[in-house]
Biopython code that builds the backbone (N, CA, C, O; Angstrom):
import numpy as np
from Bio.PDB.StructureBuilder import StructureBuilder

atoms = [
    (1, "MET", "N", (42.307, 11.460, 4.327)),
    (1, "MET", "CA", (41.786, 12.753, 3.941)),
    (1, "MET", "C", (41.775, 13.664, 5.160)),
    (1, "MET", "O", (41.290, 13.277, 6.224)),
    (2, "ALA", "N", (42.300, 14.858, 5.010)),
    (2, "ALA", "CA", (42.385, 15.794, 6.128)),
    (2, "ALA", "C", (41.021, 16.414, 6.412)),
    (2, "ALA", "O", (40.230, 16.671, 5.504)),
    (3, "LYS", "N", (40.770, 16.644, 7.692)),
    (3, "LYS", "CA", (39.521, 17.283, 8.103)),
    (3, "LYS", "C", (39.617, 18.779, 7.854)),
    (3, "LYS", "O", (40.658, 19.393, 8.086)),
    (4, "ARG", "N", (38.519, 19.359, 7.380)),
    (4, "ARG", "CA", (38.495, 20.813, 7.214)),
    (4, "ARG", "C", (38.317, 21.450, 8.574)),
    (4, "ARG", "O", (37.487, 20.999, 9.363)),
    (5, "LYS", "N", (39.070, 22.474, 8.859)),
    (5, "LYS", "CA", (39.019, 23.100, 10.175)),
    (5, "LYS", "C", (37.778, 23.958, 10.388)),
    (5, "LYS", "O", (37.374, 24.187, 11.528)),
    (6, "ASP", "N", (37.167, 24.437, 9.301)),
    (6, "ASP", "CA", (36.017, 25.326, 9.457)),
    (6, "ASP", "C", (34.694, 24.579, 9.627)),
    (6, "ASP", "O", (33.659, 25.214, 9.832)),
    (7, "ILE", "N", (34.702, 23.258, 9.549)),
    (7, "ILE", "CA", (33.480, 22.471, 9.730)),
    (7, "ILE", "C", (33.640, 21.613, 10.981)),
    (7, "ILE", "O", (34.481, 20.715, 11.006)),
    (8, "PRO", "N", (32.837, 21.878, 12.030)),
    (8, "PRO", "CA", (32.985, 21.075, 13.249)),
    (8, "PRO", "C", (32.553, 19.629, 13.013)),
    (8, "PRO", "O", (31.660, 19.363, 12.208)),
    (9, "ALA", "N", (33.190, 18.705, 13.716)),
    (9, "ALA", "CA", (32.839, 17.284, 13.606)),
    (9, "ALA", "C", (31.443, 17.061, 14.176)),
    (9, "ALA", "O", (31.088, 17.649, 15.198)),
    (10, "GLN", "N", (30.666, 16.230, 13.532)),
    (10, "GLN", "CA", (29.315, 15.915, 13.985)),
    (10, "GLN", "C", (29.390, 14.773, 14.990)),
    (10, "GLN", "O", (29.989, 13.734, 14.712)),
    (11, "THR", "N", (28.794, 14.962, 16.138)),
    (11, "THR", "CA", (28.725, 13.913, 17.135)),
    (11, "THR", "C", (27.528, 13.028, 16.805)),
    (11, "THR", "O", (26.414, 13.533, 16.667)),
    (12, "PRO", "N", (27.738, 11.698, 16.675)),
    (12, "PRO", "CA", (26.612, 10.813, 16.354)),
    (12, "PRO", "C", (25.467, 10.960, 17.358)),
    (12, "PRO", "O", (25.693, 11.049, 18.565)),
    (13, "GLY", "N", (24.240, 10.984, 16.841)),
    (13, "GLY", "CA", (23.063, 11.049, 17.700)),
    (13, "GLY", "C", (22.692, 12.444, 18.167)),
    (13, "GLY", "O", (21.813, 12.596, 19.014)),
    (14, "THR", "N", (23.351, 13.473, 17.625)),
    (14, "THR", "CA", (23.045, 14.832, 18.074)),
    (14, "THR", "C", (22.321, 15.646, 17.005)),
    (14, "THR", "O", (22.220, 16.867, 17.128)),
    (15, "SER", "N", (21.821, 14.998, 15.972)),
    (15, "SER", "CA", (21.129, 15.715, 14.907)),
    (15, "SER", "C", (19.811, 16.290, 15.406)),
    (15, "SER", "O", (19.154, 15.715, 16.274)),
    (16, "THR", "N", (19.440, 17.424, 14.850)),
    (16, "THR", "CA", (18.144, 18.029, 15.114)),
    (16, "THR", "C", (17.353, 17.968, 13.818)),
    (16, "THR", "O", (17.865, 18.333, 12.759)),
    (17, "PHE", "N", (16.106, 17.509, 13.892)),
    (17, "PHE", "CA", (15.277, 17.384, 12.710)),
    (17, "PHE", "C", (14.191, 18.440, 12.749)),
    (17, "PHE", "O", (13.540, 18.634, 13.776)),
    (18, "GLN", "N", (13.995, 19.122, 11.634)),
    (18, "GLN", "CA", (12.938, 20.124, 11.523)),
    (18, "GLN", "C", (12.198, 19.907, 10.221)),
    (18, "GLN", "O", (12.812, 19.674, 9.181)),
    (19, "ARG", "N", (10.862, 19.984, 10.278)),
    (19, "ARG", "CA", (10.047, 19.878, 9.075)),
    (19, "ARG", "C", (9.710, 21.280, 8.589)),
    (19, "ARG", "O", (9.297, 22.130, 9.379)),
    (20, "PRO", "N", (9.883, 21.525, 7.298)),
    (20, "PRO", "CA", (9.482, 22.830, 6.766)),
    (20, "PRO", "C", (7.961, 22.944, 6.753)),
    (20, "PRO", "O", (7.256, 21.939, 6.846)),
    (21, "ARG", "N", (7.462, 24.164, 6.639)),
    (21, "ARG", "CA", (6.009, 24.368, 6.629)),
    (21, "ARG", "C", (5.332, 23.616, 5.493)),
    (21, "ARG", "O", (4.165, 23.243, 5.616)),
    (22, "ILE", "N", (6.043, 23.384, 4.385)),
    (22, "ILE", "CA", (5.434, 22.735, 3.223)),
    (22, "ILE", "C", (5.694, 21.225, 3.180)),
    (22, "ILE", "O", (5.524, 20.601, 2.132)),
    (23, "CYS", "N", (6.099, 20.644, 4.290)),
    (23, "CYS", "CA", (6.326, 19.196, 4.348)),
    (23, "CYS", "C", (5.020, 18.461, 4.070)),
    (23, "CYS", "O", (3.979, 18.797, 4.633)),
    (24, "VAL", "N", (5.082, 17.461, 3.200)),
    (24, "VAL", "CA", (3.886, 16.722, 2.811)),
    (24, "VAL", "C", (3.639, 15.572, 3.777)),
    (24, "VAL", "O", (4.521, 14.746, 4.011)),
    (25, "ASN", "N", (2.443, 15.525, 4.331)),
    (25, "ASN", "CA", (1.987, 14.389, 5.131)),
    (25, "ASN", "C", (0.862, 13.740, 4.341)),
    (25, "ASN", "O", (-0.039, 14.424, 3.858)),
    (26, "SER", "N", (0.914, 12.429, 4.209)),
    (26, "SER", "CA", (-0.064, 11.756, 3.381)),
    (26, "SER", "C", (-0.359, 10.375, 3.941)),
    (26, "SER", "O", (0.361, 9.887, 4.812)),
    (27, "TYR", "N", (-1.410, 9.747, 3.445)),
    (27, "TYR", "CA", (-1.780, 8.385, 3.805)),
    (27, "TYR", "C", (-1.614, 7.521, 2.561)),
    (27, "TYR", "O", (-1.915, 7.960, 1.451)),
    (28, "ALA", "N", (-1.138, 6.298, 2.744)),
    (28, "ALA", "CA", (-1.009, 5.369, 1.620)),
    (28, "ALA", "C", (-1.407, 3.975, 2.068)),
    (28, "ALA", "O", (-0.988, 3.512, 3.129)),
    (29, "ASN", "N", (-2.220, 3.306, 1.253)),
    (29, "ASN", "CA", (-2.526, 1.905, 1.501)),
    (29, "ASN", "C", (-2.045, 1.050, 0.328)),
    (29, "ASN", "O", (-2.421, -0.114, 0.192)),
    (30, "ASN", "N", (-1.202, 1.658, -0.519)),
    (30, "ASN", "CA", (-0.635, 0.965, -1.654)),
    (30, "ASN", "C", (0.793, 1.467, -1.853)),
    (30, "ASN", "O", (1.039, 2.672, -1.820)),
    (31, "VAL", "N", (1.730, 0.548, -2.058)),
    (31, "VAL", "CA", (3.118, 0.928, -2.306)),
    (31, "VAL", "C", (3.620, 0.135, -3.496)),
    (31, "VAL", "O", (3.474, -1.086, -3.548)),
    (32, "ARG", "N", (4.205, 0.827, -4.441)),
    (32, "ARG", "CA", (4.809, 0.186, -5.611)),
    (32, "ARG", "C", (6.312, 0.434, -5.536)),
    (32, "ARG", "O", (6.757, 1.494, -5.094)),
    (33, "TYR", "N", (7.075, -0.542, -5.968)),
    (33, "TYR", "CA", (8.526, -0.435, -5.909)),
    (33, "TYR", "C", (9.094, -0.380, -7.318)),
    (33, "TYR", "O", (8.685, -1.139, -8.197)),
    (34, "GLU", "N", (10.041, 0.526, -7.521)),
    (34, "GLU", "CA", (10.781, 0.604, -8.780)),
    (34, "GLU", "C", (12.253, 0.608, -8.386)),
    (34, "GLU", "O", (12.628, 1.260, -7.412)),
    (35, "GLN", "N", (13.085, -0.107, -9.126)),
    (35, "GLN", "CA", (14.476, -0.204, -8.720)),
    (35, "GLN", "C", (15.442, -0.062, -9.880)),
    (35, "GLN", "O", (15.127, -0.387, -11.025)),
    (36, "THR", "N", (16.616, 0.429, -9.556)),
    (36, "THR", "CA", (17.754, 0.427, -10.469)),
    (36, "THR", "C", (18.900, -0.223, -9.704)),
    (36, "THR", "O", (18.728, -0.602, -8.545)),
    (37, "MET", "N", (20.039, -0.356, -10.319)),
    (37, "MET", "CA", (21.161, -0.952, -9.595)),
    (37, "MET", "C", (21.692, -0.010, -8.510)),
    (37, "MET", "O", (22.452, -0.440, -7.643)),
    (38, "HIS", "N", (21.300, 1.270, -8.549)),
    (38, "HIS", "CA", (21.813, 2.252, -7.592)),
    (38, "HIS", "C", (20.845, 2.572, -6.459)),
    (38, "HIS", "O", (21.269, 2.906, -5.353)),
    (39, "ASP", "N", (19.535, 2.470, -6.736)),
    (39, "ASP", "CA", (18.568, 2.894, -5.728)),
    (39, "ASP", "C", (17.217, 2.221, -5.930)),
    (39, "ASP", "O", (16.989, 1.504, -6.905)),
    (40, "VAL", "N", (16.333, 2.479, -4.977)),
    (40, "VAL", "CA", (14.973, 1.959, -5.049)),
    (40, "VAL", "C", (14.010, 3.128, -4.818)),
    (40, "VAL", "O", (14.247, 3.992, -3.973)),
    (41, "THR", "N", (12.926, 3.132, -5.584)),
    (41, "THR", "CA", (11.897, 4.159, -5.445)),
    (41, "THR", "C", (10.636, 3.513, -4.903)),
    (41, "THR", "O", (10.171, 2.505, -5.435)),
    (42, "LEU", "N", (10.087, 4.086, -3.854)),
    (42, "LEU", "CA", (8.820, 3.639, -3.291)),
    (42, "LEU", "C", (7.771, 4.663, -3.723)),
    (42, "LEU", "O", (7.870, 5.843, -3.388)),
    (43, "VAL", "N", (6.769, 4.203, -4.464)),
    (43, "VAL", "CA", (5.701, 5.076, -4.940)),
    (43, "VAL", "C", (4.463, 4.761, -4.111)),
    (43, "VAL", "O", (3.917, 3.659, -4.184)),
    (44, "PHE", "N", (4.025, 5.742, -3.321)),
    (44, "PHE", "CA", (2.904, 5.558, -2.402)),
    (44, "PHE", "C", (1.618, 6.076, -3.035)),
    (44, "PHE", "O", (1.614, 7.097, -3.722)),
    (45, "GLY", "N", (0.534, 5.358, -2.792)),
    (45, "GLY", "CA", (-0.752, 5.773, -3.323)),
    (45, "GLY", "C", (-1.888, 5.276, -2.459)),
    (45, "GLY", "O", (-1.687, 4.580, -1.464)),
    (46, "GLN", "N", (-3.096, 5.652, -2.868)),
    (46, "GLN", "CA", (-4.291, 5.256, -2.129)),
    (46, "GLN", "C", (-5.300, 4.659, -3.098)),
    (46, "GLN", "O", (-5.590, 5.226, -4.151)),
    (47, "SER", "N", (-5.827, 3.500, -2.716)),
    (47, "SER", "CA", (-6.837, 2.833, -3.546)),
    (47, "SER", "C", (-8.148, 3.610, -3.506)),
    (47, "SER", "O", (-8.592, 4.057, -2.449)),
    (48, "ASP", "N", (-8.758, 3.762, -4.682)),
    (48, "ASP", "CA", (-10.060, 4.423, -4.794)),
    (48, "ASP", "C", (-11.000, 3.446, -5.491)),
    (48, "ASP", "O", (-10.789, 3.092, -6.651)),
    (49, "MET", "N", (-12.030, 3.017, -4.787)),
    (49, "MET", "CA", (-12.998, 2.061, -5.339)),
    (49, "MET", "C", (-14.333, 2.732, -5.668)),
    (49, "MET", "O", (-15.321, 2.041, -5.918)),
    (50, "SER", "N", (-14.379, 4.047, -5.672)),
    (50, "SER", "CA", (-15.652, 4.765, -5.838)),
    (50, "SER", "C", (-16.295, 4.545, -7.203)),
    (50, "SER", "O", (-17.502, 4.739, -7.343)),
    (51, "THR", "N", (-15.522, 4.146, -8.213)),
    (51, "THR", "CA", (-16.092, 3.915, -9.548)),
    (51, "THR", "C", (-16.482, 2.459, -9.765)),
    (51, "THR", "O", (-17.012, 2.111, -10.821)),
    (52, "GLY", "N", (-16.225, 1.600, -8.770)),
    (52, "GLY", "CA", (-16.500, 0.177, -8.918)),
    (52, "GLY", "C", (-15.283, -0.599, -9.386)),
    (52, "GLY", "O", (-15.236, -1.822, -9.251)),
    (53, "THR", "N", (-14.314, 0.087, -9.926)),
    (53, "THR", "CA", (-13.043, -0.508, -10.345)),
    (53, "THR", "C", (-11.940, 0.168, -9.551)),
    (53, "THR", "O", (-11.943, 1.388, -9.385)),
    (54, "GLU", "N", (-10.998, -0.625, -9.060)),
    (54, "GLU", "CA", (-9.932, -0.033, -8.256)),
    (54, "GLU", "C", (-9.023, 0.844, -9.105)),
    (54, "GLU", "O", (-8.523, 0.424, -10.149)),
    (55, "ILE", "N", (-8.821, 2.060, -8.639)),
    (55, "ILE", "CA", (-7.864, 2.988, -9.231)),
    (55, "ILE", "C", (-6.926, 3.397, -8.095)),
    (55, "ILE", "O", (-7.381, 3.864, -7.050)),
    (56, "VAL", "N", (-5.639, 3.226, -8.295)),
    (56, "VAL", "CA", (-4.671, 3.639, -7.283)),
    (56, "VAL", "C", (-4.177, 5.028, -7.658)),
    (56, "VAL", "O", (-3.544, 5.221, -8.696)),
    (57, "LYS", "N", (-4.477, 5.988, -6.796)),
    (57, "LYS", "CA", (-4.045, 7.367, -7.023)),
    (57, "LYS", "C", (-2.709, 7.559, -6.318)),
    (57, "LYS", "O", (-2.649, 7.727, -5.100)),
    (58, "GLN", "N", (-1.641, 7.531, -7.107)),
    (58, "GLN", "CA", (-0.297, 7.682, -6.552)),
    (58, "GLN", "C", (-0.059, 9.147, -6.231)),
    (58, "GLN", "O", (-0.375, 10.033, -7.026)),
    (59, "ASN", "N", (0.515, 9.392, -5.028)),
    (59, "ASN", "CA", (0.676, 10.780, -4.628)),
    (59, "ASN", "C", (2.087, 11.169, -4.193)),
    (59, "ASN", "O", (2.416, 12.355, -4.201)),
    (60, "ILE", "N", (2.924, 10.214, -3.817)),
    (60, "ILE", "CA", (4.273, 10.556, -3.377)),
    (60, "ILE", "C", (5.230, 9.451, -3.814)),
    (60, "ILE", "O", (4.909, 8.268, -3.707)),
    (61, "ALA", "N", (6.398, 9.837, -4.302)),
    (61, "ALA", "CA", (7.454, 8.880, -4.622)),
    (61, "ALA", "C", (8.718, 9.305, -3.884)),
    (61, "ALA", "O", (9.094, 10.478, -3.893)),
    (62, "VAL", "N", (9.364, 8.338, -3.248)),
    (62, "VAL", "CA", (10.593, 8.602, -2.514)),
    (62, "VAL", "C", (11.664, 7.644, -3.026)),
    (62, "VAL", "O", (11.457, 6.431, -3.056)),
    (63, "THR", "N", (12.801, 8.188, -3.425)),
    (63, "THR", "CA", (13.907, 7.375, -3.915)),
    (63, "THR", "C", (15.038, 7.412, -2.902)),
    (63, "THR", "O", (15.440, 8.483, -2.446)),
    (64, "VAL", "N", (15.552, 6.226, -2.547)),
    (64, "VAL", "CA", (16.668, 6.135, -1.598)),
    (64, "VAL", "C", (17.710, 5.170, -2.161)),
    (64, "VAL", "O", (17.367, 4.252, -2.905)),
    (65, "PRO", "N", (18.990, 5.377, -1.808)),
    (65, "PRO", "CA", (20.008, 4.418, -2.226)),
    (65, "PRO", "C", (19.811, 3.090, -1.503)),
    (65, "PRO", "O", (19.182, 3.039, -0.445)),
    (66, "TRP", "N", (20.345, 2.025, -2.073)),
    (66, "TRP", "CA", (20.172, 0.696, -1.501)),
    (66, "TRP", "C", (20.697, 0.612, -0.075)),
    (66, "TRP", "O", (20.133, -0.122, 0.736)),
    (67, "SER", "N", (21.751, 1.335, 0.254)),
    (67, "SER", "CA", (22.294, 1.285, 1.622)),
    (67, "SER", "C", (21.273, 1.791, 2.634)),
    (67, "SER", "O", (21.157, 1.233, 3.725)),
    (68, "VAL", "N", (20.539, 2.833, 2.288)),
    (68, "VAL", "CA", (19.499, 3.357, 3.178)),
    (68, "VAL", "C", (18.329, 2.376, 3.246)),
    (68, "VAL", "O", (17.793, 2.129, 4.326)),
    (69, "ALA", "N", (17.934, 1.822, 2.117)),
    (69, "ALA", "CA", (16.833, 0.846, 2.095)),
    (69, "ALA", "C", (17.174, -0.353, 2.977)),
    (69, "ALA", "O", (16.317, -0.840, 3.715)),
    (70, "ASN", "N", (18.400, -0.826, 2.908)),
    (70, "ASN", "CA", (18.814, -1.985, 3.701)),
    (70, "ASN", "C", (18.798, -1.666, 5.195)),
    (70, "ASN", "O", (18.313, -2.469, 5.991)),
    (71, "SER", "N", (19.319, -0.512, 5.579)),
    (71, "SER", "CA", (19.342, -0.171, 7.010)),
    (71, "SER", "C", (17.922, 0.049, 7.538)),
    (71, "SER", "O", (17.636, -0.308, 8.681)),
    (72, "ARG", "N", (17.036, 0.622, 6.739)),
    (72, "ARG", "CA", (15.654, 0.830, 7.166)),
    (72, "ARG", "C", (14.895, -0.494, 7.235)),
    (72, "ARG", "O", (14.017, -0.657, 8.083)),
    (73, "PHE", "N", (15.220, -1.436, 6.358)),
    (73, "PHE", "CA", (14.608, -2.761, 6.409)),
    (73, "PHE", "C", (14.888, -3.412, 7.756)),
    (73, "PHE", "O", (13.994, -3.997, 8.367)),
    (74, "ILE", "N", (16.112, -3.312, 8.209)),
    (74, "ILE", "CA", (16.489, -3.887, 9.502)),
    (74, "ILE", "C", (15.705, -3.219, 10.627)),
    (74, "ILE", "O", (15.221, -3.901, 11.531)),
    (75, "ILE", "N", (15.576, -1.911, 10.584)),
    (75, "ILE", "CA", (14.841, -1.167, 11.615)),
    (75, "ILE", "C", (13.353, -1.511, 11.557)),
    (75, "ILE", "O", (12.742, -1.751, 12.598)),
    (76, "TRP", "N", (12.747, -1.541, 10.345)),
    (76, "TRP", "CA", (11.323, -1.868, 10.205)),
    (76, "TRP", "C", (11.031, -3.269, 10.707)),
    (76, "TRP", "O", (10.003, -3.496, 11.346)),
    (77, "THR", "N", (11.923, -4.213, 10.427)),
    (77, "THR", "CA", (11.737, -5.583, 10.911)),
    (77, "THR", "C", (11.673, -5.607, 12.430)),
    (77, "THR", "O", (10.836, -6.298, 13.012)),
    (78, "SER", "N", (12.552, -4.857, 13.066)),
    (78, "SER", "CA", (12.572, -4.779, 14.525)),
    (78, "SER", "C", (11.299, -4.127, 15.064)),
    (78, "SER", "O", (10.720, -4.604, 16.040)),
    (79, "ILE", "N", (10.870, -3.049, 14.436)),
    (79, "ILE", "CA", (9.664, -2.335, 14.869)),
    (79, "ILE", "C", (8.430, -3.235, 14.729)),
    (79, "ILE", "O", (7.609, -3.314, 15.643)),
    (80, "LEU", "N", (8.305, -3.911, 13.584)),
    (80, "LEU", "CA", (7.153, -4.796, 13.355)),
    (80, "LEU", "C", (7.153, -5.972, 14.322)),
    (80, "LEU", "O", (6.101, -6.340, 14.845)),
    (81, "SER", "N", (8.314, -6.565, 14.565)),
    (81, "SER", "CA", (8.400, -7.688, 15.511)),
    (81, "SER", "C", (7.966, -7.261, 16.904)),
    (81, "SER", "O", (7.244, -7.988, 17.586)),
    (82, "SER", "N", (8.404, -6.091, 17.322)),
    (82, "SER", "CA", (8.039, -5.575, 18.635)),
    (82, "SER", "C", (6.534, -5.297, 18.710)),
    (82, "SER", "O", (5.893, -5.629, 19.707)),
    (83, "PHE", "N", (5.974, -4.694, 17.668)),
    (83, "PHE", "CA", (4.540, -4.408, 17.637)),
    (83, "PHE", "C", (3.736, -5.703, 17.747)),
    (83, "PHE", "O", (2.794, -5.790, 18.534)),
    (84, "GLU", "N", (4.114, -6.710, 16.952)),
    (84, "GLU", "CA", (3.373, -7.979, 16.970)),
    (84, "GLU", "C", (3.535, -8.723, 18.289)),
    (84, "GLU", "O", (2.626, -9.440, 18.707)),
    (85, "LEU", "N", (4.663, -8.565, 18.939)),
    (85, "LEU", "CA", (4.875, -9.199, 20.231)),
    (85, "LEU", "C", (3.847, -8.711, 21.250)),
    (85, "LEU", "O", (3.327, -9.502, 22.037)),
    (86, "TYR", "N", (3.557, -7.423, 21.234)),
    (86, "TYR", "CA", (2.642, -6.826, 22.211)),
    (86, "TYR", "C", (1.187, -6.768, 21.748)),
    (86, "TYR", "O", (0.278, -6.705, 22.576)),
    (87, "ASN", "N", (0.957, -6.789, 20.426)),
    (87, "ASN", "CA", (-0.396, -6.583, 19.904)),
    (87, "ASN", "C", (-0.940, -7.745, 19.099)),
    (87, "ASN", "O", (-2.089, -7.692, 18.660)),
    (88, "GLY", "N", (-0.166, -8.781, 18.890)),
    (88, "GLY", "CA", (-0.603, -9.908, 18.067)),
    (88, "GLY", "C", (-0.217, -9.743, 16.620)),
    (88, "GLY", "O", (0.177, -8.663, 16.179)),
    (89, "LYS", "N", (-0.335, -10.828, 15.892)),
    (89, "LYS", "CA", (0.058, -10.870, 14.486)),
    (89, "LYS", "C", (-0.770, -9.873, 13.662)),
    (89, "LYS", "O", (-1.982, -9.763, 13.844)),
    (90, "ILE", "N", (-0.112, -9.160, 12.769)),
    (90, "ILE", "CA", (-0.785, -8.225, 11.884)),
    (90, "ILE", "C", (-1.381, -9.016, 10.736)),
    (90, "ILE", "O", (-0.645, -9.687, 10.013)),
    (91, "PRO", "N", (-2.709, -8.956, 10.544)),
    (91, "PRO", "CA", (-3.308, -9.706, 9.438)),
    (91, "PRO", "C", (-2.940, -9.075, 8.089)),
    (91, "PRO", "O", (-2.982, -7.855, 7.928)),
    (92, "ILE", "N", (-2.584, -9.916, 7.143)),
    (92, "ILE", "CA", (-2.250, -9.443, 5.808)),
    (92, "ILE", "C", (-3.380, -9.850, 4.869)),
    (92, "ILE", "O", (-3.638, -11.042, 4.699)),
    (93, "PRO", "N", (-4.059, -8.874, 4.255)),
    (93, "PRO", "CA", (-5.189, -9.200, 3.371)),
    (93, "PRO", "C", (-4.737, -10.015, 2.167)),
    (93, "PRO", "O", (-3.612, -9.872, 1.688)),
    (94, "ALA", "N", (-5.637, -10.874, 1.685)),
    (94, "ALA", "CA", (-5.319, -11.715, 0.527)),
    (94, "ALA", "C", (-5.342, -10.910, -0.754)),
    (94, "ALA", "O", (-5.097, -11.456, -1.830)),
]
sb = StructureBuilder()
sb.init_structure("model")
sb.init_model(0)
sb.init_chain("A")
sb.init_seg("    ")
for serial, (resi, resn, name, xyz) in enumerate(atoms, 1):
    if name == "N":
        sb.init_residue(resn, " ", resi, " ")
    sb.init_atom(name, np.array(xyz, "f"), 0.0, 1.0, " ", f" {name:<3s}", serial, name[0])
structure = sb.get_structure()
């Protein structure tokens, strides 16, 4: 496939990232996964125990193709291993 002359080639590692003013920042202590053969959706929420019964208030869902999920899994594994090496094992609640 021929390269278009009006679009300059992107040099790897030179991307600039900018967040728009309306970018959502949130906290989640609960993640639910939904999947299709094409992608996976991570639905983030926060547990609310104020009524005596747990209610998970879901607030953000992000869908990514499996190729992105796989590459991020590799990166997250590396990040978690490094964190635990310096800070000790992360306890996982029962």
